[in-house]
Structures are given as C-alpha cells and as structure tokens.
Residue, then its C-alpha position, 0 to 999 in steps of 0.5 A: m500500500i502506498k504511504i505518505e512517506d512514499i509520496a514524499k520520497s517520490a516528490n523529493v519533499s518532506k511529509s509536511a509538504v505532502s500534507l500541505a498539498l493534500n489539504g490545499k494549504p499555503g506554504i509550498s510553491a505552485q510547482t511543488r504542489a502540482n508535482i505532489l498532486r500528480i504523483v498522488k493521482e498516478s500512484g492511487y494513494v489513499h491516506r487512511t486516517s483514524r476515527a479520531e482524526k476525522p472531523p466530528a459532526a452529528g450531521g456529516t461533513l461538507r467540503f468548501v474548496a476555493c479555486t485560487h488564481s493570481g487575478i481574482v481569488l488570491e491565495h489568501f482568499n479568506q482575507q478578501p472581503f467578498f469571499m470572507e463574508l460568503i464563507h462566514y455565511i456558509e459556516d453559519k448555515c453548516r453549524k446550524r445544521g450540525i454539519a462540519l465544514l472543511v475549508h481548503a484552497l487549491p490553485a485553479d489549474e490543480a483543482e481536479a487532482g487536489i480535490a480527489a486527494l482531499e476526498q481520499e483523505h477525508p470523504a465529504q457528503g457534498l462539495i461546495l466549489l468557489g469556481t470564480n476562475l474555473t473554465p467550463a472544462q475544469v468544472a465539467a471534469i470536477s463535476a464528473r467525479h463529484r455528483n453532489l456538487i454546488v459551484l458558486d460565483t460563476c455559471h456555465d449554461t451549457l454544463s449539467a451541473n449545480f450552480v448558485v450565482m448572483n444576478n450580475t446582469q440585473g445588478a449592473y442594469l440597476a446601476a446603469r438605470h440609477l445613473i441615467d435617472q440622475g441625469h448622467q449622459s456621459i458614463g464610463i466603465v472601469q473594468s478588470n484586467v482579468r476577465m471572468h463570467n461575473f464581470d462579463a455579465r455585469q458589462h452586458g447588463f450595464k450596456q443593455a440599460l444604456a442602449q435602452a436609453e440610447l446611450q453608449i460608452r465611448p472607447e476613451h471612457v473605458f478604463t482597465v485596472s487590477p480588480t484586487v487593489v484598493s489603493a490608488q493605481d498609478e497607471l489609472v491615475e496617469t490615464l485619468r490625468s491625460r484625459q482630465d479635460d474629457l472625463p465622463t460624469a459617472l463611472f461604473c466599476e465592475c466590483d467594489y475593490i475597483a470602485i474604492s481604488v477609483i475613488k482614491s485615484l480620483a482624489e490624487l487628481g483633486l477630483r471630488v466624488p460625487h461632485d466632479i464625478s460619480v462612482i458606483g460599484f458592485d458587491n456591497i462589501h463592508e469596505s464600501m461603507v468605510i470609504s469616503p464618500e460611502l459607496t453606492t453599490v449593488h448588494v449581493e445576497k451572500e447569505a441567501m447564496a450560502e443557504m441555497a448551496v448548503a440546503r441543496l447538498v444536505e437536503p437532497a429530498s427537496t430536489l429531484p434525483g439526478i436533476t441539476s439546476k442553476t440558481v440565480v439570486d437577484t441583487r438590489l441597489v444600495v444608494r449611498r453618497s458616491t453618486c449624484p446628478p452631474a454638475e451641469s444637470p439642473a437637478n444638481q443646481l437646486 
C-alpha cells in the first residue's frame, strides 16, 4: 500500500509538504504542489486516517474548496472581503445544521487532482466549489467525479451541473438605470484586467440599460485596472490625468475593490466624488461603507447564496434525483453618497 512517506520520497519533499498539498494549504510553491498532486493521482494513494482524526459532526461533513488564481481569488482568499463574508455565511448555515465544514484552497489549474486527494483523505457528503476562475472544462471534469456538487460565483449554461450565482446582469442594469435617472449622459466603465463570467455579465447588463436609453460608452471612457487593489493605481491615475479635460460624469466599476481604488485615484487628481464625478460599484462589501464618500453599490445576497448551496447538498429530498439546476439570486441597489446628478444637470443646481 502506498504511504505518505512514499509520496514524499517520490516528490523529493518532506511529509509536511505532502500534507500541505493534500489539504490545499499555503506554504509550498505552485510547482511543488502540482508535482505532489500528480504523483498522488498516478500512484492511487489513499491516506487512511483514524476515527479520531476525522472531523466530528452529528450531521456529516461538507467540503468548501476555493479555486485560487493570481487575478481574482488570491491565495489568501479568506482575507478578501467578498469571499470572507460568503464563507462566514456558509459556516453559519453548516453549524446550524450540525454539519462540519472543511475549508481548503487549491490553485485553479490543480483543482481536479487536489480535490480527489482531499476526498481520499477525508470523504465529504457534498462539495461546495468557489469556481470564480474555473473554465467550463475544469468544472465539467470536477463535476464528473463529484455528483453532489454546488459551484458558486460563476455559471456555465451549457454544463449539467449545480450552480448558485448572483444576478450580475440585473445588478449592473440597476446601476446603469440609477445613473441615467440622475441625469448622467456621459458614463464610463472601469473594468478588470482579468476577465471572468461575473464581470462579463455585469458589462452586458450595464450596456443593455444604456442602449435602452440610447446611450453608449465611448472607447476613451473605458478604463482597465487590477480588480484586487484598493489603493490608488498609478497607471489609472496617469490615464485619468491625460484625459482630465474629457472625463465622463459617472463611472461604473465592475466590483467594489475597483470602485474604492477609483475613488482614491480620483482624489490624487483633486477630483471630488460625487461632485466632479460619480462612482458606483458592485458587491456591497463592508469596505464600501468605510470609504469616503460611502459607496453606492449593488448588494449581493451572500447569505441567501450560502443557504441555497448548503440546503441543496444536505437536503437532497427537496430536489429531484439526478436533476441539476442553476440558481440565480437577484441583487438590489444600495444608494449611498458616491453618486449624484452631474454638475451641469439642473437637478444638481437646486
């Protein structure tokens, strides 16, 4: 029988490094992790644990796996506000049902092998996958091996798999309508330099509302930034400076992180939000109420998403066996102080 010592010897690493790889924990390089997981998969290794090592829970065990990526879901994803709040609600829903929750992080390109290794070590009755960065092929491969699976924060319509995702299109549509109703005619967008399903859907909804109002975004009013930086971004500051005589009166940002960065970047140029330019975000993370001015944003029902995911996995009697579903949770607009009618609008001169 293959043992953990054999895996460590084959990979030329310590047993602790193998443990880190199997449990999706930081502390080893991506290359080392990939090599360990490859050896695990090829060897058919099964780690047998004693009863005492298994997580105790009267109602069973669920596994939460965050598929990390250098662009969106970072290695320390549990410190990113959106994901931190989502995990908190998932833990709460599990705790109320007497269910243990195992939380792991795996690089997106190693998720399939990593999850298989985790399941060999501690089988769980269901898998919640934070699939923000996963391609359809990656989701399909994982779904084929784990039937009791829920994928959060993305959705691929062509796959027969269970998804729970926020209504990105509707949320961005509401954001655009808010700016249009305030009288904005010149509206720009600040987009992520890393693309994913959520951001693309948000752009679709936003542009749909603009088209209905016979408006469109001019190419020079599209700005591209990192989606995980909350400080002012030098490249954005310089771009805004170069276009300072021809800026839109409002900016839609694909997430709150971007919106907060935009507010700080505008401040470096002496531009006031919302008096000189309105800013609107998406996600309604806690930091949206800490930034000055408080951020107008789209609220994502993270608690409802958590409840639906956990319930779907632990209460199969409520669903038809073998039937997969895609649940889209509607959003709502939260109006705060970062948006107002444009300066030239009569409504702003009253």
